[in-house]
C-alpha positions as CSV (number, residue, x, y, z in Angstrom):
1,M,0.1,0.0,-0.1
2,A,1.3,3.5,-0.9
3,K,2.1,5.7,2.0
4,E,0.2,8.8,2.5
5,P,1.8,12.3,1.7
6,F,3.9,13.2,4.5
7,Q,3.9,10.0,6.3
8,E,7.6,9.7,6.4
9,G,7.8,12.9,8.4
10,T,5.2,12.0,10.8
11,E,7.1,8.7,11.7
12,A,10.7,9.2,11.4
13,H,11.2,11.6,14.2
14,Y,9.6,9.0,16.5
15,R,11.5,5.7,15.6
16,D,14.1,5.9,18.5
17,G,12.4,6.8,21.9
18,R,15.8,7.0,23.5
19,Y,17.0,9.6,21.1
20,Y,13.6,11.5,21.4
21,D,13.9,11.7,25.1
22,H,17.6,12.9,24.8
23,R,16.7,15.7,22.3
24,Y,13.8,17.1,24.4
25,R,15.2,16.4,27.9
26,Q,15.2,20.0,28.8
27,R,11.6,20.6,27.7
28,R,9.6,21.0,30.8
29,H,7.8,24.3,30.6
30,D,4.7,22.7,29.3
31,V,4.1,20.0,31.8
32,Q,2.7,22.1,34.6
33,H,0.1,23.5,32.2
34,Y,-1.3,20.0,31.5
35,V,-1.0,18.7,35.2
36,E,-3.1,21.6,36.2
37,L,-5.8,21.0,33.5
38,A,-5.8,17.3,34.7
39,R,-6.1,18.2,38.3
40,R,-8.9,20.6,37.7
41,S,-10.7,17.8,35.6
42,G,-10.6,15.4,38.5
43,G,-9.6,12.6,35.8
44,P,-9.2,10.3,34.3
45,V,-7.6,11.7,31.3
46,L,-7.0,10.9,27.8
47,E,-3.8,11.7,26.1
48,L,-3.5,11.5,22.4
49,G,0.2,11.3,21.3
50,V,1.4,10.2,24.6
51,G,4.9,9.6,23.2
52,T,7.4,8.4,25.8
53,G,5.1,9.5,28.5
54,R,6.8,12.8,29.8
55,V,3.5,14.4,30.4
56,A,1.4,11.3,31.2
57,M,3.7,10.4,34.1
58,A,3.8,13.9,35.6
59,I,-0.1,13.7,35.6
60,A,-0.1,10.4,37.3
61,A,2.4,11.5,39.8
62,T,-0.4,13.7,41.2
63,G,-2.9,10.8,41.4
64,V,-4.9,11.1,38.2
65,E,-5.4,8.2,36.0
66,V,-4.1,8.7,32.4
67,V,-4.8,6.7,29.3
68,G,-2.1,7.3,26.8
69,V,-2.5,6.6,23.0
70,D,0.3,6.8,20.4
71,S,0.7,5.3,17.0
72,M,4.3,4.6,17.2
73,P,5.5,1.3,18.9
74,P,9.1,2.6,19.7
75,M,7.8,5.5,21.7
76,L,5.3,3.2,23.6
77,E,8.2,0.7,24.3
78,R,10.3,3.6,25.8
79,A,7.5,4.8,27.7
80,R,6.6,1.3,29.2
81,A,10.3,1.0,30.1
82,Q,10.4,4.3,32.1
83,L,7.1,3.3,33.7
84,E,8.6,0.3,35.1
85,T,11.0,2.3,37.1
86,K,8.2,4.4,38.8
87,P,6.6,3.5,42.0
88,K,3.6,0.8,41.7
89,R,1.1,3.4,42.6
90,L,2.0,5.6,39.6
91,Q,2.1,2.5,37.3
92,R,-1.4,1.6,38.2
93,L,-2.6,5.0,37.0
94,V,-1.1,5.0,33.5
95,T,-2.4,2.7,30.7
96,L,-0.6,2.9,27.3
97,T,-2.3,1.9,24.1
98,E,-1.3,1.8,20.5
99,G,-3.6,3.6,18.2
100,D,-4.1,6.4,15.6
101,M,-5.6,9.5,16.9
102,R,-8.0,9.7,13.9
103,E,-9.5,6.4,14.5
104,V,-9.0,5.0,18.1
105,R,-12.0,3.9,20.0
106,L,-11.6,3.0,23.6
107,G,-15.3,2.5,24.6
108,R,-15.1,5.1,27.5
109,R,-15.3,8.9,28.1
110,F,-13.2,11.3,29.8
111,P,-13.7,14.7,31.3
112,L,-10.4,15.8,29.6
113,V,-8.6,14.9,26.6
114,I,-5.0,16.4,25.8
115,A,-2.7,16.3,23.0
116,P,0.5,18.2,24.2
117,F,3.6,19.2,22.2
118,N,2.3,19.7,18.7
119,V,0.6,16.4,18.2
120,F,-2.1,18.1,16.1
121,M,0.5,19.4,13.6
122,H,0.7,15.9,12.2
123,L,-3.0,16.3,11.0
124,Y,-2.3,17.3,7.5
125,T,-5.8,17.7,5.8
126,R,-9.2,19.0,6.9
127,R,-10.4,15.3,7.1
128,D,-7.6,14.5,9.3
129,V,-8.5,17.2,11.6
130,E,-12.2,16.3,11.5
131,H,-11.5,12.6,12.2
132,A,-9.1,13.6,15.2
133,L,-11.8,16.0,16.7
134,A,-14.3,13.3,16.2
135,T,-12.0,10.9,18.2
136,V,-12.0,13.6,21.0
137,S,-15.8,14.1,20.9
138,T,-16.5,10.4,21.0
139,H,-14.2,10.1,24.1
140,L,-15.3,13.3,26.0
141,E,-18.0,13.6,28.7
142,N,-20.6,16.3,27.8
143,R,-19.0,19.5,28.4
144,G,-15.9,17.8,28.6
145,R,-12.6,19.7,27.6
146,L,-9.7,19.4,24.9
147,G,-6.4,20.9,25.7
148,F,-3.6,21.1,23.2
149,D,-0.9,23.3,21.8
150,V,0.4,23.9,18.2
151,L,3.3,26.2,17.1
152,M,2.3,29.8,16.0
153,P,3.2,30.0,12.3
154,D,6.4,32.0,12.0
155,A,6.6,33.8,8.5
156,R,10.3,34.4,8.9
157,A,10.9,30.6,9.7
158,L,8.5,29.6,6.8
159,S,10.3,31.7,4.4
160,R,14.0,30.1,4.9
161,D,16.0,29.4,1.8
162,P,15.2,25.6,1.1
163,S,18.6,25.2,-0.5
164,R,20.3,26.3,2.6
165,I,21.7,23.9,5.2
166,Y,21.7,25.2,8.7
167,K,24.4,24.1,10.9
168,C,23.5,23.3,14.7
169,R,25.4,22.4,17.6
170,P,27.1,18.8,17.4
171,I,25.3,16.2,19.7
172,R,26.4,12.9,21.2
173,H,24.0,10.1,20.2
174,P,22.5,8.5,23.5
175,V,22.3,5.1,21.8
176,D,25.7,4.5,20.0
177,G,27.7,7.2,22.2
178,R,29.0,8.8,19.0
179,R,29.3,12.5,18.2
180,Y,27.5,13.8,15.2
181,D,27.6,17.0,13.4
182,Y,24.0,18.2,13.4
183,R,22.4,20.2,10.4
184,E,18.8,21.2,9.3
185,A,17.0,22.2,6.1
186,F,13.7,23.7,5.9
187,Y,11.1,23.6,3.1
188,Y,7.6,25.1,3.4
189,D,4.8,23.9,1.1
190,P,2.3,26.8,1.1
191,V,-0.4,24.9,-0.7
192,N,-0.7,22.1,2.1
193,Q,0.7,24.4,4.8
194,V,3.3,21.9,5.7
195,Q,6.8,22.7,6.9
196,L,9.3,19.9,6.1
197,V,12.4,19.7,8.4
198,N,15.1,17.5,7.2
199,T,17.6,16.6,9.9
200,I,21.3,15.5,8.9
201,L,23.5,13.8,11.3
202,E,27.0,13.0,10.2
203,D,29.4,10.9,12.3
204,R,32.4,13.0,13.2
205,D,34.7,9.9,13.2
206,S,33.3,8.5,10.1
207,P,32.1,11.3,7.6
208,G,30.5,8.8,5.2
209,N,28.2,7.7,8.0
210,V,25.2,10.1,7.5
211,Q,21.7,9.6,9.0
212,L,18.8,11.6,7.5
213,S,15.3,12.1,8.9
214,Q,12.2,14.1,8.3
215,L,9.9,15.9,10.5
216,N,6.7,17.4,9.0
217,H,4.4,20.0,10.8
218,R,1.1,21.4,9.6
219,Q,0.9,25.0,10.2
220,F,-2.4,26.3,11.8
221,F,-3.2,30.0,11.9
222,P,-5.1,31.3,14.6
223,Q,-8.5,32.1,12.9
224,E,-8.2,29.0,11.0
225,L,-7.7,26.8,14.1
226,E,-10.8,28.6,15.6
227,A,-12.9,28.0,12.7
228,L,-11.8,24.2,12.5
229,L,-12.8,23.7,16.2
230,H,-16.0,25.7,15.7
231,Y,-17.3,23.6,12.9
232,N,-16.6,20.5,14.7
233,G,-18.5,21.2,17.9
234,F,-15.9,23.1,20.0
235,R,-15.8,26.4,21.8
236,I,-12.5,28.0,22.6
237,L,-12.3,29.0,26.2
238,E,-8.6,29.8,26.2
239,H,-6.2,30.8,23.3
240,R,-3.0,31.8,24.7
241,G,0.5,32.5,23.4
242,D,2.5,30.5,26.1
243,F,2.1,28.0,29.0
244,E,2.1,30.9,31.4
245,G,-1.3,32.1,30.1
246,R,0.0,35.3,28.3
247,K,-2.1,36.7,25.5
248,I,-1.6,35.4,22.0
249,H,0.5,37.8,20.0
250,P,2.3,37.8,16.5
251,L,5.7,36.7,18.0
252,A,4.3,33.9,20.3
253,E,6.1,30.7,19.9
254,S,3.0,28.6,20.6
255,Q,-0.8,28.6,20.6
256,V,-2.0,27.0,23.8
257,V,-5.7,26.1,23.5
258,V,-8.4,24.9,25.8
259,A,-11.8,24.2,24.3
260,E,-15.2,22.9,25.5
261,H,-17.3,20.3,23.6
262,H,-20.6,22.0,23.7
263,L,-22.9,19.7,21.6
264,G,-22.6,16.6,23.8
265,P,-20.6,13.3,23.0
266,G,-20.2,12.0,19.5
267,V,-21.9,15.1,18.1
268,A,-20.5,16.8,15.0
269,V,-21.5,19.5,12.8
270,D,-21.2,20.1,9.1
271,R,-19.4,22.8,7.2
272,L,-22.3,25.3,7.6
273,G,-22.4,24.6,11.2
274,R,-25.4,22.3,11.3
275,V,-25.5,19.4,13.6
276,T,-25.1,16.1,11.8
């Protein structure tokens, strides 16, 4: 079966859980935001794109149950390995399940569904977005809430020269221990609103050893995001520019959204806003 467009850039970045954790080991500024949403909801919480469990385990540490879904087995394997190192009481609060956020059906509902760290940026088409929001709707209690974040489109970043290769700081790979020169190249597809980030790792001790991977991110502009949520039965309660609650602005790095599902579980609307 032929791969879907952009599929490689959806998977490649998540094939090595140890490297993923190493790369984002300093990302902590979003955790408290999701922990607070979970605490206020009372749980349980459904996390779409649970990855290696960075947010889920922080939520569970506060005593709130989390069900985490991810489509990439290597990320779930890493999450399970790390979960085994946690206290038994925390382990009992975390359930990890393989599934596609556009299709998964768990047969239960939650007061809160979250999709942290740009998960929705792997929804490349309107249908992808609608299917993912249908998943959210199916799993939310009446008046349940959805919390997620996506990057704020940056015109300067999206207009980078696609022929230029940007040199970054060298890294030491956590799996093989070798040092690599790290470079990135960017291409923005304005028709599909997808930025393609190509990563190049070259072994310093063996220059012919080069590893290439791709990461694709659908860009969501603020008014577009509001419309997509509205026509799928969600009302935005908060639309902020960071995880500290500051107002969204043109130079914001992220869009941090909390929305309420206001039509009842499993109810959707068509493109004219009519209940279907």
